C-alpha positions, 0 to 999 in steps of 0.5 A: 539560572538565566541561561536555563530559562531561555527558549530554544528557537522553532525550527523554520518550517519549509513554508517559511523558509519557501517564503523567505527564499522567494522574497529574496529570489530574482524576478527570474529565480521566482518564476522558476521556483513557482515553476518548480512549486506547481511541477512537484506539487502537481498531483496534488494540485490535480487531486484538489481540483477533481475533489472540488470538481466532483463534489460541486457537480455531484453534492452527495460525494461529499456525505457522511457515507461517501467518507465514511466509505473512501476510509474504508478503502484507505484502510484495506489498501493500505497494508499492500502499499505500506509493503510494497513501499519498503521495496519502492525505498530499495530501488525496486517494486514488487509487481507479485504484490496482487497475487500474493494478496489473491493466494492468501485471501483464497486460503483464508476464505477456504480454511474460515468456510461454515462448517456446515456450508454446502459448498465448502471447499473442504467438506470434512475441515471444520472452521479451523481457528482465526489465528491458526489462519492468521497465521497461515497467511502470513506464513504464505505471504513471507515465504513469497518475500523470501524467495523475491528478496534472496534473488534480488539480493543474492543474484542482483536481479532486477526485483521486476524480472524476479516479481514477474516471475514470482506472480506466475508462479502465484497465479498458477499457484492460486488457480491448482489451488481453487481446484482442489477436492470438489471445488473446480475452481468455483468462487469461495464464499459462505465464511463463517461468521467469526471471521466476518464479524473479526474483520467487517464487524462494526467498530463504531458508528458516525452519523449512522454509518458503521466504520468496520473494525479492519480500520483499526486493524489498519491504523495499528499496522500503520503505527507498526510500520512506522516504528521500524521504519523511524526507529528501528537499525532495520528500518535505517539499514533500508533507507541506506541500501536504497541511497546508496547500497555500495557506501551501505556495505561499506559502512558495515550495513548487512545488505543482503539480510536488509534487502531480504528481510524489506521484501519479507516484510512486504510479503508479510504485509501481502498477507495480512491483506490477503486476510482482510480482502477475504472477509471484506469483498466475502467472496474469492476467487483467482481474480481477487487482488488482481492488479492491486499492486498497481494501486499501491506503487501510485500511490507510494509515489504520489506519497512521496516514496521514490523510485530512486531510492532511499526517500518516503516516509509512513505519513506520505504513504497513508496520504498516497492512499487516501488521495487514490481513493479518493479518486477512484470514488469520485470516479464512481459517482460520476458513473465512470466505466471500470474499464476506463479506470484502468486508463486513469490508473495508468496516466496516474502512475506515469504522471507521478513517477515523471514527477519524482523523477523530475524532482530527483534531476532537480535535486542534481 
């Protein structure tokens, strides 16, 4: 009876373990531990300093409308990051993601224009049901994923090479698609209210500022991906292949199917992102989705999804996307030019990857 009443001791947290290790270390080891701590968390420290600086310089940055805008942008960019993260776990990447988002956004917009819209891409086609278009864009994303995954898994080609040619093919497809009928490459607009309301309609309000419905959809997608990554055999196989493909194969993991399904799942997420983006921006063109994969890759690496493979958490991806959107929103408040943002994105990706590799080398 007494044994049943004994409480299990709580597992010490990483912070308490680090503190204990620091207390027991020699002076030289303490310096090394502090240096490692600063380097390993450099991106978080830099972002925290930047946020404090922006908030002090432009107080409106912390207003309700600004915070809601950051949350909304995070929700919009989260699905593509959740998709591309799986490819990174496999020590790869997917640079076709942005163009796939653009293709699916244009397809969704073209099929969901108002029936009586003057510049309708398909004049004789009535506005299609939302569910049909949603399934169509998911299917398109899945097809792109199948192509990527097949060539990576079957022919052992590097994902960068495979997704590079896929990116070009998808972009060419978008350009030709927008030339269909009398559209002549024009921007797609005039979306049906049922579509825009489903995506950008008000979920609820905070301080008079509306939270769009797609925030809820992103939360649902995040929960689904968490279950897939952490509670399914497929998720365990994905991490096993990312950690050591040969060892996974010896252990009985179907490596080919695992790699294929990771890219298919990523493609599905790109299709969902495109469906959301089509209504969110309400004006789709061939440039829709441009460089979206750069933001997604940066967010994943910041969030701890390692290019060395087999490492990553859904919570880290969410944090990575959120931190990146906080920085971008803050830079807009500082009136930093859009051209300069490209340079900053490049620096963020480079620094994040360097820190990630340093962590890997330190573990070895």
